[in-house]
C-alpha positions in Angstrom: 117.3 88.4 96.2 118.4 91.5 98.2 117.6 95.0 96.5 118.3 98.3 97.9 115.5 100.9 98.7 115.6 103.8 96.3 112.5 105.6 97.4 109.0 105.5 98.8 105.4 106.4 98.1 102.0 106.1 99.9 99.6 103.4 98.7 95.9 104.1 98.2 95.2 103.2 101.9 97.9 105.5 103.2 100.5 102.8 104.0 104.1 103.4 103.0 105.6 101.4 100.0 109.4 101.1 99.4 110.4 101.4 95.7 113.5 98.9 95.2 116.2 99.3 92.7 114.8 96.3 90.8 111.7 98.0 90.0 109.5 96.2 92.5 107.4 97.8 95.2 107.2 96.4 98.8 105.0 97.7 101.7 107.1 98.9 104.9 104.4 99.1 107.5 104.8 99.9 111.2 102.1 98.0 113.0 103.2 96.9 116.5 103.3 94.5 118.0 103.5 92.3 114.7 105.6 94.6 112.5 108.1 96.9 114.2 109.5 99.3 111.8 109.4 102.7 113.6 111.6 104.4 111.0 108.7 104.3 108.6 106.5 107.0 110.5 108.9 110.1 109.8 110.5 111.4 106.7 113.9 111.4 108.5 113.5 107.8 109.4 112.6 106.8 105.8 115.4 108.8 104.5 117.8 107.1 106.8 116.9 103.7 105.3 117.5 104.6 101.7 120.0 102.2 100.3 119.2 99.5 102.9 118.5 96.1 101.2 115.2 94.2 101.6 114.6 90.7 100.4 112.6 90.8 97.2 110.4 87.9 96.8 109.1 89.3 93.5 112.7 89.1 92.0 113.0 85.5 93.3 109.7 84.5 91.4 110.9 86.4 88.1 107.8 88.8 88.4 107.5 91.8 86.1 108.6 95.2 87.4 106.1 97.3 89.4 107.6 100.6 88.0 110.2 102.1 85.8 112.9 104.3 87.3 113.8 107.7 85.8 117.1 107.8 84.2 
């Protein structure tokens, strides 16, 4: 299922993680040449991608939420 990005945080290793509207998290790494996501490396780039949808495999599998959203 496709879910929009609502925020970001850094994991323990310093990699960016997208927080999705469904309550799941998904890594959004920029590791050329295998993963090209140059927008991840700047605050402006990350902000520009808020609302962009990502495929959420956790939703497809019916996995429990990774986080709760503030109301």
